[in-house]
Residue frames as qw, qx, qy, qz and C-alpha x, y, z in Angstrom:
[[0.245, 0.275, 0.159, 0.916, 141.75, 80.65, -14.92],
 [0.335, -0.671, -0.362, -0.554, 138.34, 81.71, -13.64],
 [0.681, -0.577, -0.352, 0.281, 139.44, 81.07, -10.05],
 [0.485, -0.096, -0.031, 0.869, 142.24, 83.59, -10.50],
 [0.042, -0.456, -0.315, -0.831, 139.79, 86.12, -11.94],
 [0.547, -0.690, -0.433, -0.194, 137.48, 85.68, -8.96],
 [0.662, -0.431, -0.240, 0.564, 140.37, 86.21, -6.55],
 [0.315, 0.124, 0.122, 0.933, 141.41, 89.36, -8.38],
 [0.233, -0.584, -0.380, -0.679, 137.89, 90.80, -8.37],
 [0.640, -0.657, -0.386, 0.098, 137.53, 90.10, -4.64],
 [0.592, -0.241, -0.095, 0.763, 140.87, 91.78, -4.08],
 [0.134, 0.333, 0.248, 0.900, 139.89, 94.80, -6.15],
 [0.426, -0.702, -0.443, -0.360, 136.66, 95.13, -4.15],
 [0.666, -0.568, -0.270, 0.401, 138.67, 95.22, -0.94],
 [0.466, 0.026, 0.077, 0.881, 141.01, 97.81, -2.41],
 [0.062, -0.573, -0.360, -0.734, 138.15, 100.15, -3.22],
 [0.558, -0.733, -0.311, -0.233, 136.95, 100.11, 0.39],
 [0.776, -0.514, -0.105, 0.351, 140.17, 99.86, 2.39],
 [0.149, -0.920, 0.242, 0.271, 143.32, 101.91, 2.95],
 [0.490, 0.705, -0.509, -0.061, 146.63, 101.78, 1.06],
 [0.258, -0.454, 0.828, -0.204, 148.03, 99.38, 3.67],
 [0.742, 0.167, 0.590, -0.272, 145.28, 96.87, 2.94],
 [0.676, 0.687, -0.140, -0.227, 145.90, 97.41, -0.76],
 [0.157, 0.652, -0.741, 0.035, 149.56, 96.38, -0.29],
 [0.467, -0.172, 0.823, -0.273, 148.50, 93.34, 1.73],
 [0.772, 0.426, 0.318, -0.350, 145.91, 92.46, -0.87],
 [0.547, 0.708, -0.417, -0.160, 148.46, 92.65, -3.70],
 [0.022, -0.502, 0.854, -0.135, 150.91, 90.43, -1.78],
 [0.588, 0.040, 0.733, -0.340, 148.20, 87.92, -0.88],
 [0.748, 0.557, 0.038, -0.358, 146.93, 87.91, -4.47],
 [0.393, 0.646, -0.650, -0.077, 150.42, 87.03, -5.71],
 [0.230, -0.301, 0.887, -0.263, 150.74, 84.32, -3.07],
 [0.702, 0.251, 0.519, -0.418, 147.30, 82.89, -3.86],
 [0.699, 0.626, -0.190, -0.288, 147.97, 82.91, -7.61],
 [0.203, 0.577, -0.791, 0.030, 151.39, 81.27, -7.12],
 [0.386, -0.136, 0.851, -0.328, 149.95, 78.60, -4.82],
 [0.752, 0.410, 0.293, -0.424, 147.06, 77.99, -7.20],
 [0.580, 0.655, -0.444, -0.191, 149.43, 77.64, -10.16],
 [0.004, -0.472, 0.866, -0.167, 151.71, 75.39, -8.12],
 [0.572, 0.030, 0.722, -0.388, 148.81, 73.15, -7.07],
 [0.772, 0.524, 0.093, -0.347, 147.57, 72.88, -10.67],
 [0.613, 0.674, -0.411, -0.016, 150.95, 72.40, -12.32],
 [0.912, -0.236, -0.142, 0.304, 152.92, 70.79, -9.51],
 [0.356, -0.845, 0.168, 0.362, 156.06, 72.34, -8.18],
 [0.571, 0.770, -0.268, -0.090, 157.92, 71.29, -11.30],
 [0.073, 0.670, -0.730, 0.110, 161.21, 70.25, -9.82],
 [0.635, -0.166, 0.713, -0.247, 159.83, 67.00, -8.36],
 [0.833, 0.461, 0.269, -0.146, 158.48, 65.90, -11.74],
 [0.440, 0.809, -0.390, 0.003, 161.59, 67.14, -13.49],
 [0.249, -0.572, 0.765, -0.156, 163.81, 65.24, -11.03],
 [0.781, 0.054, 0.586, -0.210, 161.78, 62.08, -11.58],
 [0.795, 0.600, 0.068, -0.064, 162.04, 62.14, -15.37],
 [0.228, 0.799, -0.550, 0.082, 165.76, 62.95, -15.19],
 [0.435, -0.418, 0.773, -0.197, 166.40, 60.08, -12.77],
 [0.822, 0.255, 0.482, -0.167, 164.45, 57.80, -15.14],
 [0.573, -0.098, 0.569, 0.582, 166.98, 58.59, -17.88],
 [0.397, 0.845, 0.268, -0.239, 165.39, 61.43, -19.82],
 [0.637, 0.402, 0.224, 0.619, 167.07, 62.62, -23.00],
 [0.285, -0.775, -0.136, 0.547, 168.82, 65.84, -21.88],
 [0.526, 0.548, 0.339, 0.555, 169.07, 68.53, -24.53],
 [0.264, -0.599, -0.066, 0.753, 170.93, 71.82, -24.10],
 [0.471, 0.724, 0.455, 0.217, 169.45, 74.20, -26.69],
 [0.167, -0.882, 0.137, 0.419, 172.08, 76.92, -26.20],
 [0.533, 0.768, -0.343, -0.091, 174.71, 77.79, -28.80],
 [0.907, 0.114, -0.290, 0.283, 177.75, 75.51, -29.19],
 [0.283, 0.527, -0.389, 0.701, 179.89, 78.23, -27.60],
 [0.532, -0.513, 0.251, -0.625, 177.65, 78.39, -24.53],
 [0.977, -0.124, -0.112, -0.132, 177.57, 74.59, -24.34],
 [0.733, 0.337, -0.381, 0.452, 181.38, 74.44, -24.48],
 [0.030, -0.580, 0.384, -0.718, 181.51, 76.76, -21.47],
 [0.136, -0.074, 0.850, -0.503, 179.74, 74.17, -19.32],
 [0.631, -0.133, -0.391, -0.657, 176.62, 72.06, -19.37],
 [0.784, -0.291, 0.354, -0.420, 174.99, 69.04, -17.78],
 [0.221, -0.336, 0.908, 0.119, 176.66, 65.64, -17.64],
 [0.382, 0.243, 0.889, 0.065, 175.16, 63.40, -20.32],
 [0.384, 0.742, 0.279, -0.474, 173.47, 66.24, -22.22],
 [0.557, 0.285, 0.501, 0.598, 173.61, 66.71, -25.96],
 [0.001, -0.520, -0.007, 0.854, 173.81, 70.11, -27.62],
 [0.275, 0.497, 0.685, 0.456, 171.11, 70.81, -30.20],
 [0.051, -0.175, -0.104, 0.978, 170.85, 74.60, -30.54],
 [0.390, 0.532, 0.510, -0.552, 167.36, 76.05, -30.78],
 [0.425, 0.645, -0.225, -0.594, 167.89, 77.20, -34.37],
 [0.211, 0.343, -0.873, -0.277, 168.89, 73.64, -35.40],
 [0.504, 0.039, 0.741, -0.442, 165.93, 71.77, -33.88],
 [0.729, 0.450, 0.039, -0.514, 163.93, 71.54, -37.09],
 [0.597, 0.532, -0.583, -0.143, 166.69, 69.61, -38.83],
 [0.120, 0.322, -0.883, 0.318, 167.24, 67.34, -35.83],
 [0.713, -0.186, 0.106, -0.667, 163.69, 66.11, -35.10],
 [0.846, 0.104, -0.513, -0.106, 164.70, 62.50, -35.78],
 [0.331, 0.284, -0.712, 0.551, 166.91, 62.57, -32.67],
 [0.362, -0.172, 0.445, -0.801, 163.81, 63.13, -30.51],
 [0.776, -0.012, -0.352, -0.524, 161.60, 60.38, -31.94],
 [0.826, -0.089, -0.557, 0.009, 161.00, 57.42, -29.65],
 [0.221, 0.267, -0.602, 0.719, 162.41, 59.04, -26.51],
 [0.356, -0.531, -0.756, 0.142, 160.39, 58.29, -23.37],
 [0.218, -0.913, -0.243, 0.244, 161.04, 61.70, -21.80],
 [0.546, 0.447, 0.045, 0.707, 162.94, 64.74, -23.04],
 [0.333, -0.818, -0.217, 0.415, 164.25, 67.63, -20.95],
 [0.482, 0.614, 0.107, 0.616, 165.26, 70.79, -22.80],
 [0.441, -0.786, -0.171, 0.398, 167.17, 73.57, -21.07],
 [0.477, 0.690, 0.033, 0.543, 169.18, 76.70, -21.81],
 [0.304, 0.281, -0.370, 0.832, 170.66, 79.72, -20.02],
 [0.209, -0.080, 0.380, -0.898, 167.50, 81.15, -18.46],
 [0.359, 0.325, 0.825, -0.291, 164.52, 79.08, -19.63],
 [0.415, 0.601, 0.001, -0.683, 163.42, 81.23, -22.56],
 [0.372, 0.435, -0.692, -0.440, 164.92, 79.25, -25.41],
 [0.017, 0.000, 0.995, -0.095, 164.03, 75.95, -23.75],
 [0.411, 0.444, 0.536, -0.589, 160.41, 77.16, -23.54],
 [0.493, 0.574, -0.291, -0.585, 160.51, 77.86, -27.27],
 [0.189, 0.308, -0.915, -0.178, 162.10, 74.45, -27.88],
 [0.253, 0.186, 0.884, -0.347, 159.39, 72.69, -25.87],
 [0.506, 0.552, 0.248, -0.614, 156.66, 74.49, -27.80],
 [0.402, 0.543, -0.571, -0.466, 158.32, 73.66, -31.12],
 [0.068, 0.161, -0.985, -0.012, 158.71, 69.98, -30.22],
 [0.376, 0.326, 0.707, -0.502, 155.12, 69.78, -28.93],
 [0.524, 0.595, -0.008, -0.609, 153.83, 71.28, -32.20],
 [0.429, 0.488, -0.694, -0.312, 155.85, 68.72, -34.14],
 [0.898, -0.114, -0.277, -0.321, 154.29, 65.78, -32.32],
 [0.478, 0.265, -0.720, 0.429, 157.15, 64.98, -29.95],
 [0.646, -0.639, -0.309, -0.281, 155.55, 63.85, -26.65],
 [0.788, -0.539, -0.172, 0.244, 156.77, 64.12, -23.06],
 [0.479, 0.454, -0.134, 0.739, 158.95, 67.20, -23.43],
 [0.482, -0.767, -0.327, 0.268, 159.79, 69.07, -20.23],
 [0.241, 0.832, -0.146, 0.478, 161.20, 72.58, -19.97],
 [0.753, -0.270, -0.378, 0.465, 164.07, 72.21, -17.52],
 [0.160, -0.984, -0.060, 0.054, 164.62, 75.96, -17.47],
 [0.054, 0.874, -0.483, 0.017, 168.16, 77.14, -16.71],
 [0.768, 0.294, -0.563, 0.087, 170.89, 74.59, -17.30],
 [0.078, 0.389, -0.706, 0.586, 172.21, 75.07, -13.75],
 [0.703, -0.157, 0.292, -0.629, 168.82, 73.91, -12.44],
 [0.940, 0.191, -0.222, -0.176, 169.08, 70.70, -14.46],
 [0.490, 0.466, -0.636, 0.373, 172.74, 70.28, -13.47],
 [0.273, -0.391, 0.593, -0.649, 171.81, 70.54, -9.79],
 [0.880, -0.035, 0.151, -0.450, 169.17, 67.84, -10.19],
 [0.849, 0.360, -0.386, 0.041, 171.56, 65.57, -12.10],
 [0.364, 0.441, -0.636, 0.519, 174.32, 66.09, -9.51],
 [0.562, -0.555, -0.049, -0.612, 171.76, 65.98, -6.71]]
């Protein structure tokens, strides 16, 4: 986090001295630097996600039953976000768990909920089509 702050302060210093064109360049470079820094710290995500899926992760679609019925990932189970609390036993003992939804928002909430309830190795797969593409890969 402090590295990002340093980059931002350096960028702001340049902005104060340079023209609007440099400001635009600085903003774009700042975004690129922050993205690359995040990527290097967290990994690109899809490689790790692909690995855990190929190793047989428990795939959980946290969308509504209606959304799930409209299409999902082969081998996935549907446990809607609002039903997770009553279904914690289904997650116990799983080596890896991948949760996913329509856009990644609900799966992020699901991951946080499972983490807080002591369920290890939970991965936010993001949008279900992302997980489907890895599974069908």
